Biopython code that builds the backbone (N, CA, C, O; Angstrom):
import numpy as np
from Bio.PDB.StructureBuilder import StructureBuilder

atoms = [
    (1, "MET", "N", (-114.751, 17.270, -1.947)),
    (1, "MET", "CA", (-113.889, 16.847, -0.883)),
    (1, "MET", "C", (-113.394, 15.442, -1.221)),
    (1, "MET", "O", (-114.057, 14.696, -1.942)),
    (2, "THR", "N", (-112.242, 15.097, -0.700)),
    (2, "THR", "CA", (-111.688, 13.779, -0.993)),
    (2, "THR", "C", (-112.528, 12.653, -0.400)),
    (2, "THR", "O", (-113.156, 12.797, 0.649)),
    (3, "GLY", "N", (-112.516, 11.561, -1.092)),
    (3, "GLY", "CA", (-113.142, 10.352, -0.574)),
    (3, "GLY", "C", (-112.080, 9.311, -0.267)),
    (3, "GLY", "O", (-112.388, 8.211, 0.191)),
    (4, "ALA", "N", (-110.809, 9.669, -0.527)),
    (4, "ALA", "CA", (-109.700, 8.732, -0.326)),
    (4, "ALA", "C", (-109.331, 8.629, 1.153)),
    (4, "ALA", "O", (-109.249, 9.633, 1.860)),
    (5, "ASP", "N", (-109.115, 7.409, 1.598)),
    (5, "ASP", "CA", (-108.686, 7.211, 2.981)),
    (5, "ASP", "C", (-107.251, 6.713, 3.074)),
    (5, "ASP", "O", (-106.724, 6.514, 4.169)),
    (6, "HIS", "N", (-106.610, 6.510, 1.901)),
    (6, "HIS", "CA", (-105.197, 6.122, 1.897)),
    (6, "HIS", "C", (-104.554, 6.444, 0.548)),
    (6, "HIS", "O", (-105.228, 6.574, -0.473)),
    (7, "TRP", "N", (-103.241, 6.567, 0.582)),
    (7, "TRP", "CA", (-102.414, 6.702, -0.615)),
    (7, "TRP", "C", (-101.661, 5.385, -0.773)),
    (7, "TRP", "O", (-101.262, 4.780, 0.222)),
    (8, "THR", "N", (-101.466, 4.945, -1.981)),
    (8, "THR", "CA", (-100.621, 3.783, -2.216)),
    (8, "THR", "C", (-99.311, 4.280, -2.807)),
    (8, "THR", "O", (-99.285, 4.849, -3.899)),
    (9, "LEU", "N", (-98.235, 4.063, -2.083)),
    (9, "LEU", "CA", (-96.916, 4.529, -2.477)),
    (9, "LEU", "C", (-96.145, 3.414, -3.177)),
    (9, "LEU", "O", (-96.634, 2.292, -3.308)),
    (10, "ALA", "N", (-94.947, 3.734, -3.620)),
    (10, "ALA", "CA", (-94.088, 2.740, -4.250)),
    (10, "ALA", "C", (-93.941, 1.534, -3.335)),
    (10, "ALA", "O", (-93.879, 1.673, -2.114)),
    (11, "GLY", "N", (-93.887, 0.375, -3.922)),
    (11, "GLY", "CA", (-93.754, -0.841, -3.138)),
    (11, "GLY", "C", (-95.064, -1.284, -2.523)),
    (11, "GLY", "O", (-95.090, -2.133, -1.631)),
    (12, "ASN", "N", (-96.164, -0.698, -3.010)),
    (12, "ASN", "CA", (-97.506, -1.034, -2.515)),
    (12, "ASN", "C", (-97.702, -0.707, -1.036)),
    (12, "ASN", "O", (-98.477, -1.367, -0.344)),
    (13, "VAL", "N", (-97.000, 0.308, -0.562)),
    (13, "VAL", "CA", (-97.119, 0.754, 0.824)),
    (13, "VAL", "C", (-98.286, 1.728, 0.917)),
    (13, "VAL", "O", (-98.347, 2.700, 0.163)),
    (14, "GLU", "N", (-99.213, 1.474, 1.839)),
    (14, "GLU", "CA", (-100.365, 2.357, 2.022)),
    (14, "GLU", "C", (-100.143, 3.290, 3.197)),
    (14, "GLU", "O", (-99.651, 2.879, 4.248)),
    (15, "ARG", "N", (-100.509, 4.547, 3.011)),
    (15, "ARG", "CA", (-100.452, 5.566, 4.065)),
    (15, "ARG", "C", (-101.842, 6.152, 4.211)),
    (15, "ARG", "O", (-102.509, 6.451, 3.220)),
    (16, "HIS", "N", (-102.273, 6.313, 5.448)),
    (16, "HIS", "CA", (-103.588, 6.891, 5.706)),
    (16, "HIS", "C", (-103.611, 8.350, 5.278)),
    (16, "HIS", "O", (-102.609, 9.057, 5.386)),
    (17, "THR", "N", (-104.758, 8.790, 4.794)),
    (17, "THR", "CA", (-104.953, 10.178, 4.401)),
    (17, "THR", "C", (-106.425, 10.519, 4.572)),
    (17, "THR", "O", (-107.180, 9.724, 5.132)),
    (18, "GLY", "N", (-106.832, 11.650, 4.114)),
    (18, "GLY", "CA", (-108.205, 12.131, 4.196)),
    (18, "GLY", "C", (-108.187, 13.640, 4.070)),
    (18, "GLY", "O", (-107.157, 14.227, 3.737)),
    (19, "TYR", "N", (-109.310, 14.265, 4.331)),
    (19, "TYR", "CA", (-109.334, 15.731, 4.264)),
    (19, "TYR", "C", (-108.695, 16.293, 5.528)),
    (19, "TYR", "O", (-108.713, 15.650, 6.578)),
    (20, "TRP", "N", (-108.133, 17.488, 5.425)),
    (20, "TRP", "CA", (-107.496, 18.144, 6.563)),
    (20, "TRP", "C", (-108.585, 18.829, 7.374)),
    (20, "TRP", "O", (-109.314, 19.676, 6.857)),
    (21, "ALA", "N", (-108.691, 18.464, 8.636)),
    (21, "ALA", "CA", (-109.806, 18.876, 9.490)),
    (21, "ALA", "C", (-110.032, 20.390, 9.509)),
    (21, "ALA", "O", (-111.160, 20.853, 9.336)),
    (22, "GLY", "N", (-108.984, 21.143, 9.713)),
    (22, "GLY", "CA", (-109.126, 22.595, 9.797)),
    (22, "GLY", "C", (-109.561, 23.237, 8.498)),
    (22, "GLY", "O", (-110.190, 24.295, 8.505)),
    (23, "GLU", "N", (-109.229, 22.603, 7.374)),
    (23, "GLU", "CA", (-109.628, 23.143, 6.078)),
    (23, "GLU", "C", (-111.115, 22.964, 5.832)),
    (23, "GLU", "O", (-111.685, 23.633, 4.970)),
    (24, "PHE", "N", (-111.747, 22.073, 6.574)),
    (24, "PHE", "CA", (-113.200, 21.968, 6.528)),
    (24, "PHE", "C", (-113.824, 22.772, 7.658)),
    (24, "PHE", "O", (-114.733, 23.568, 7.424)),
    (25, "ALA", "N", (-113.348, 22.574, 8.877)),
    (25, "ALA", "CA", (-114.010, 23.108, 10.065)),
    (25, "ALA", "C", (-114.102, 24.635, 10.077)),
    (25, "ALA", "O", (-115.159, 25.184, 10.386)),
    (26, "THR", "N", (-113.020, 25.317, 9.747)),
    (26, "THR", "CA", (-113.037, 26.778, 9.813)),
    (26, "THR", "C", (-114.012, 27.389, 8.803)),
    (26, "THR", "O", (-114.871, 28.176, 9.200)),
    (27, "PRO", "N", (-113.909, 27.054, 7.508)),
    (27, "PRO", "CA", (-114.893, 27.612, 6.568)),
    (27, "PRO", "C", (-116.317, 27.179, 6.899)),
    (27, "PRO", "O", (-117.254, 27.965, 6.761)),
    (28, "TYR", "N", (-116.484, 25.931, 7.336)),
    (28, "TYR", "CA", (-117.826, 25.447, 7.686)),
    (28, "TYR", "C", (-118.441, 26.327, 8.780)),
    (28, "TYR", "O", (-119.594, 26.742, 8.666)),
    (29, "ARG", "N", (-117.675, 26.610, 9.836)),
    (29, "ARG", "CA", (-118.190, 27.481, 10.911)),
    (29, "ARG", "C", (-118.528, 28.867, 10.381)),
    (29, "ARG", "O", (-119.591, 29.407, 10.689)),
    (30, "VAL", "N", (-117.635, 29.445, 9.589)),
    (30, "VAL", "CA", (-117.859, 30.798, 9.058)),
    (30, "VAL", "C", (-119.115, 30.837, 8.195)),
    (30, "VAL", "O", (-119.954, 31.723, 8.358)),
    (31, "PHE", "N", (-119.245, 29.886, 7.284)),
    (31, "PHE", "CA", (-120.401, 29.882, 6.390)),
    (31, "PHE", "C", (-121.709, 29.617, 7.121)),
    (31, "PHE", "O", (-122.705, 30.295, 6.869)),
    (32, "THR", "N", (-121.721, 28.642, 8.023)),
    (32, "THR", "CA", (-122.975, 28.333, 8.716)),
    (32, "THR", "C", (-123.360, 29.442, 9.693)),
    (32, "THR", "O", (-124.543, 29.736, 9.863)),
    (33, "GLU", "N", (-122.371, 30.056, 10.332)),
    (33, "GLU", "CA", (-122.684, 31.176, 11.228)),
    (33, "GLU", "C", (-123.230, 32.374, 10.454)),
    (33, "GLU", "O", (-123.952, 33.198, 11.015)),
    (34, "ALA", "N", (-122.890, 32.475, 9.169)),
    (34, "ALA", "CA", (-123.401, 33.550, 8.307)),
    (34, "ALA", "C", (-124.743, 33.171, 7.677)),
    (34, "ALA", "O", (-125.304, 33.933, 6.891)),
    (35, "GLY", "N", (-125.253, 31.983, 8.030)),
    (35, "GLY", "CA", (-126.565, 31.577, 7.559)),
    (35, "GLY", "C", (-126.584, 30.769, 6.274)),
    (35, "GLY", "O", (-127.653, 30.525, 5.715)),
    (36, "HIS", "N", (-125.426, 30.351, 5.801)),
    (36, "HIS", "CA", (-125.361, 29.581, 4.553)),
    (36, "HIS", "C", (-125.495, 28.080, 4.818)),
    (36, "HIS", "O", (-125.101, 27.584, 5.874)),
    (37, "ASP", "N", (-126.052, 27.377, 3.852)),
    (37, "ASP", "CA", (-126.075, 25.917, 3.886)),
    (37, "ASP", "C", (-124.782, 25.425, 3.243)),
    (37, "ASP", "O", (-124.304, 26.002, 2.266)),
    (38, "VAL", "N", (-124.226, 24.363, 3.795)),
    (38, "VAL", "CA", (-122.998, 23.779, 3.256)),
    (38, "VAL", "C", (-123.326, 22.384, 2.740)),
    (38, "VAL", "O", (-123.949, 21.582, 3.435)),
    (39, "VAL", "N", (-122.901, 22.110, 1.521)),
    (39, "VAL", "CA", (-123.086, 20.804, 0.906)),
    (39, "VAL", "C", (-121.700, 20.228, 0.639)),
    (39, "VAL", "O", (-120.813, 20.923, 0.145)),
    (40, "VAL", "N", (-121.527, 18.962, 0.967)),
    (40, "VAL", "CA", (-120.257, 18.275, 0.739)),
    (40, "VAL", "C", (-120.473, 17.198, -0.312)),
    (40, "VAL", "O", (-121.417, 16.413, -0.227)),
    (41, "ALA", "N", (-119.592, 17.169, -1.299)),
    (41, "ALA", "CA", (-119.635, 16.134, -2.333)),
    (41, "ALA", "C", (-118.292, 15.426, -2.376)),
    (41, "ALA", "O", (-117.241, 16.047, -2.215)),
    (42, "THR", "N", (-118.343, 14.116, -2.596)),
    (42, "THR", "CA", (-117.123, 13.324, -2.739)),
    (42, "THR", "C", (-117.264, 12.434, -3.971)),
    (42, "THR", "O", (-118.378, 12.128, -4.398)),
    (43, "PRO", "N", (-116.141, 12.023, -4.537)),
    (43, "PRO", "CA", (-116.223, 11.063, -5.638)),
    (43, "PRO", "C", (-116.943, 9.796, -5.169)),
    (43, "PRO", "O", (-116.584, 9.214, -4.146)),
    (44, "GLY", "N", (-117.929, 9.389, -5.903)),
    (44, "GLY", "CA", (-118.669, 8.181, -5.560)),
    (44, "GLY", "C", (-119.644, 8.346, -4.413)),
    (44, "GLY", "O", (-120.294, 7.379, -4.015)),
    (45, "GLY", "N", (-119.762, 9.548, -3.872)),
    (45, "GLY", "CA", (-120.701, 9.783, -2.778)),
    (45, "GLY", "C", (-120.323, 9.120, -1.465)),
    (45, "GLY", "O", (-121.180, 8.898, -0.609)),
    (46, "VAL", "N", (-119.035, 8.801, -1.298)),
    (46, "VAL", "CA", (-118.605, 8.155, -0.052)),
    (46, "VAL", "C", (-118.505, 9.169, 1.078)),
    (46, "VAL", "O", (-118.389, 10.371, 0.837)),
    (47, "GLN", "N", (-118.550, 8.682, 2.300)),
    (47, "GLN", "CA", (-118.372, 9.564, 3.451)),
    (47, "GLN", "C", (-116.913, 10.012, 3.476)),
    (47, "GLN", "O", (-116.016, 9.171, 3.435)),
    (48, "PRO", "N", (-116.656, 11.329, 3.543)),
    (48, "PRO", "CA", (-115.274, 11.803, 3.497)),
    (48, "PRO", "C", (-114.515, 11.427, 4.773)),
    (48, "PRO", "O", (-114.996, 11.688, 5.876)),
    (49, "PRO", "N", (-113.345, 10.824, 4.635)),
    (49, "PRO", "CA", (-112.557, 10.470, 5.809)),
    (49, "PRO", "C", (-111.664, 11.627, 6.241)),
    (49, "PRO", "O", (-111.061, 12.298, 5.404)),
    (50, "VAL", "N", (-111.582, 11.853, 7.524)),
    (50, "VAL", "CA", (-110.687, 12.890, 8.037)),
    (50, "VAL", "C", (-109.283, 12.311, 8.185)),
    (50, "VAL", "O", (-109.114, 11.158, 8.580)),
    (51, "ASP", "N", (-108.282, 13.122, 7.865)),
    (51, "ASP", "CA", (-106.898, 12.737, 8.112)),
    (51, "ASP", "C", (-106.688, 12.843, 9.622)),
    (51, "ASP", "O", (-106.734, 13.939, 10.182)),
    (52, "ARG", "N", (-106.463, 11.732, 10.265)),
    (52, "ARG", "CA", (-106.363, 11.707, 11.728)),
    (52, "ARG", "C", (-105.262, 12.607, 12.259)),
    (52, "ARG", "O", (-105.372, 13.125, 13.370)),
    (53, "ALA", "N", (-104.201, 12.801, 11.483)),
    (53, "ALA", "CA", (-103.115, 13.683, 11.923)),
    (53, "ALA", "C", (-103.595, 15.125, 12.059)),
    (53, "ALA", "O", (-103.034, 15.892, 12.841)),
    (54, "SER", "N", (-104.625, 15.498, 11.308)),
    (54, "SER", "CA", (-105.114, 16.877, 11.342)),
    (54, "SER", "C", (-105.977, 17.167, 12.567)),
    (54, "SER", "O", (-106.403, 18.303, 12.771)),
    (55, "LEU", "N", (-106.233, 16.155, 13.375)),
    (55, "LEU", "CA", (-107.017, 16.348, 14.601)),
    (55, "LEU", "C", (-106.133, 16.547, 15.835)),
    (55, "LEU", "O", (-106.643, 16.771, 16.932)),
    (56, "ALA", "N", (-104.826, 16.469, 15.662)),
    (56, "ALA", "CA", (-103.885, 16.602, 16.770)),
    (56, "ALA", "C", (-103.813, 18.052, 17.252)),
    (56, "ALA", "O", (-104.172, 18.965, 16.509)),
    (57, "PRO", "N", (-103.357, 18.270, 18.475)),
    (57, "PRO", "CA", (-103.246, 19.633, 18.996)),
    (57, "PRO", "C", (-102.323, 20.554, 18.188)),
    (57, "PRO", "O", (-102.661, 21.718, 17.970)),
    (58, "VAL", "N", (-101.178, 20.057, 17.747)),
    (58, "VAL", "CA", (-100.197, 20.931, 17.085)),
    (58, "VAL", "C", (-100.773, 21.663, 15.870)),
    (58, "VAL", "O", (-100.641, 22.885, 15.803)),
    (59, "PRO", "N", (-101.405, 20.981, 14.906)),
    (59, "PRO", "CA", (-101.920, 21.736, 13.757)),
    (59, "PRO", "C", (-103.156, 22.583, 14.069)),
    (59, "PRO", "O", (-103.631, 23.333, 13.217)),
    (60, "ASN", "N", (-103.672, 22.459, 15.292)),
    (60, "ASN", "CA", (-104.871, 23.208, 15.659)),
    (60, "ASN", "C", (-104.624, 24.254, 16.737)),
    (60, "ASN", "O", (-105.569, 24.768, 17.336)),
    (61, "GLY", "N", (-103.372, 24.564, 16.982)),
    (61, "GLY", "CA", (-103.043, 25.610, 17.936)),
    (61, "GLY", "C", (-103.188, 25.200, 19.387)),
    (61, "GLY", "O", (-103.301, 26.065, 20.255)),
    (62, "GLY", "N", (-103.187, 23.929, 19.673)),
    (62, "GLY", "CA", (-103.276, 23.449, 21.047)),
    (62, "GLY", "C", (-104.492, 22.566, 21.280)),
    (62, "GLY", "O", (-105.287, 22.307, 20.377)),
    (63, "GLU", "N", (-104.605, 22.113, 22.521)),
    (63, "GLU", "CA", (-105.682, 21.190, 22.900)),
    (63, "GLU", "C", (-107.072, 21.773, 22.657)),
    (63, "GLU", "O", (-107.953, 21.083, 22.144)),
    (64, "GLU", "N", (-107.270, 23.024, 23.018)),
    (64, "GLU", "CA", (-108.586, 23.648, 22.859)),
    (64, "GLU", "C", (-108.972, 23.738, 21.385)),
    (64, "GLU", "O", (-110.115, 23.462, 21.022)),
    (65, "GLY", "N", (-108.018, 24.124, 20.536)),
    (65, "GLY", "CA", (-108.283, 24.188, 19.111)),
    (65, "GLY", "C", (-108.605, 22.818, 18.532)),
    (65, "GLY", "O", (-109.486, 22.687, 17.683)),
    (66, "ALA", "N", (-107.888, 21.802, 18.993)),
    (66, "ALA", "CA", (-108.138, 20.432, 18.529)),
    (66, "ALA", "C", (-109.531, 19.977, 18.945)),
    (66, "ALA", "O", (-110.231, 19.337, 18.160)),
    (67, "ARG", "N", (-109.938, 20.295, 20.157)),
    (67, "ARG", "CA", (-111.288, 19.938, 20.618)),
    (67, "ARG", "C", (-112.355, 20.655, 19.787)),
    (67, "ARG", "O", (-113.372, 20.063, 19.425)),
    (68, "LYS", "N", (-112.114, 21.920, 19.494)),
    (68, "LYS", "CA", (-113.081, 22.709, 18.723)),
    (68, "LYS", "C", (-113.240, 22.154, 17.303)),
    (68, "LYS", "O", (-114.360, 22.022, 16.808)),
    (69, "VAL", "N", (-112.122, 21.831, 16.652)),
    (69, "VAL", "CA", (-112.179, 21.276, 15.302)),
    (69, "VAL", "C", (-112.883, 19.922, 15.318)),
    (69, "VAL", "O", (-113.738, 19.657, 14.473)),
    (70, "ALA", "N", (-112.529, 19.074, 16.267)),
    (70, "ALA", "CA", (-113.155, 17.748, 16.351)),
    (70, "ALA", "C", (-114.656, 17.866, 16.606)),
    (70, "ALA", "O", (-115.442, 17.116, 16.026)),
    (71, "ALA", "N", (-115.058, 18.794, 17.461)),
    (71, "ALA", "CA", (-116.482, 18.986, 17.751)),
    (71, "ALA", "C", (-117.227, 19.484, 16.515)),
    (71, "ALA", "O", (-118.351, 19.054, 16.255)),
    (72, "THR", "N", (-116.617, 20.377, 15.759)),
    (72, "THR", "CA", (-117.251, 20.878, 14.537)),
    (72, "THR", "C", (-117.464, 19.742, 13.549)),
    (72, "THR", "O", (-118.541, 19.608, 12.968)),
    (73, "ILE", "N", (-116.439, 18.928, 13.363)),
    (73, "ILE", "CA", (-116.545, 17.811, 12.420)),
    (73, "ILE", "C", (-117.595, 16.808, 12.886)),
    (73, "ILE", "O", (-118.389, 16.315, 12.084)),
    (74, "LYS", "N", (-117.597, 16.510, 14.170)),
    (74, "LYS", "CA", (-118.554, 15.532, 14.699)),
    (74, "LYS", "C", (-119.994, 16.004, 14.544)),
    (74, "LYS", "O", (-120.895, 15.190, 14.345)),
    (75, "SER", "N", (-120.214, 17.303, 14.633)),
    (75, "SER", "CA", (-121.583, 17.825, 14.606)),
    (75, "SER", "C", (-122.029, 18.330, 13.234)),
    (75, "SER", "O", (-123.146, 18.829, 13.098)),
    (76, "ALA", "N", (-121.174, 18.209, 12.217)),
    (76, "ALA", "CA", (-121.492, 18.761, 10.891)),
    (76, "ALA", "C", (-122.333, 17.779, 10.077)),
    (76, "ALA", "O", (-121.805, 16.768, 9.614)),
    (77, "PRO", "N", (-123.617, 18.047, 9.892)),
    (77, "PRO", "CA", (-124.466, 17.143, 9.113)),
    (77, "PRO", "C", (-123.944, 16.825, 7.706)),
    (77, "PRO", "O", (-124.138, 15.699, 7.247)),
    (78, "PRO", "N", (-123.285, 17.768, 6.992)),
    (78, "PRO", "CA", (-122.827, 17.417, 5.642)),
    (78, "PRO", "C", (-121.777, 16.300, 5.607)),
    (78, "PRO", "O", (-121.550, 15.696, 4.559)),
    (79, "LEU", "N", (-121.139, 16.027, 6.744)),
    (79, "LEU", "CA", (-120.130, 14.964, 6.778)),
    (79, "LEU", "C", (-120.728, 13.614, 7.135)),
    (79, "LEU", "O", (-120.043, 12.593, 7.066)),
    (80, "ASP", "N", (-121.973, 13.601, 7.509)),
    (80, "ASP", "CA", (-122.637, 12.365, 7.902)),
    (80, "ASP", "C", (-123.323, 11.771, 6.677)),
    (80, "ASP", "O", (-124.253, 12.367, 6.133)),
    (81, "LYS", "N", (-122.879, 10.631, 6.256)),
    (81, "LYS", "CA", (-123.427, 10.005, 5.043)),
    (81, "LYS", "C", (-124.935, 9.835, 5.121)),
    (81, "LYS", "O", (-125.630, 9.926, 4.109)),
    (82, "ARG", "N", (-125.441, 9.588, 6.327)),
    (82, "ARG", "CA", (-126.879, 9.417, 6.485)),
    (82, "ARG", "C", (-127.639, 10.677, 6.088)),
    (82, "ARG", "O", (-128.766, 10.589, 5.600)),
    (83, "SER", "N", (-127.038, 11.848, 6.291)),
    (83, "SER", "CA", (-127.733, 13.094, 5.955)),
    (83, "SER", "C", (-127.714, 13.361, 4.449)),
    (83, "SER", "O", (-128.436, 14.228, 3.957)),
    (84, "ARG", "N", (-126.874, 12.602, 3.713)),
    (84, "ARG", "CA", (-126.778, 12.820, 2.272)),
    (84, "ARG", "C", (-127.617, 11.816, 1.498)),
    (84, "ARG", "O", (-127.658, 11.856, 0.268)),
    (85, "GLY", "N", (-128.287, 10.918, 2.209)),
    (85, "GLY", "CA", (-129.149, 9.941, 1.539)),
    (85, "GLY", "C", (-128.368, 8.851, 0.977)),
    (85, "GLY", "O", (-128.930, 7.935, 0.376)),
]
sb = StructureBuilder()
sb.init_structure("model")
sb.init_model(0)
sb.init_chain("A")
sb.init_seg("    ")
for serial, (resi, resn, name, xyz) in enumerate(atoms, 1):
    if name == "N":
        sb.init_residue(resn, " ", resi, " ")
    sb.init_atom(name, np.array(xyz, "f"), 0.0, 1.0, " ", f" {name:<3s}", serial, name[0])
structure = sb.get_structure()
């Protein structure tokens, strides 16, 4: 998973980035509900940053979908640096 929290564009302009919430949350739910352990790795072992735009209602099918994705990310131990040592 990405460890980048920004892109540097021409002119040294920085734009926020990170992993796309739904691309983690949906497979994570499917795998853990099927009894699998999920391990997350990032370059340098940094805590993966979520792309804040991916937490909005529109890319998640509405407010309920956005809440569900955010709750999954918040409760996922593999995303918590403390759980990775």
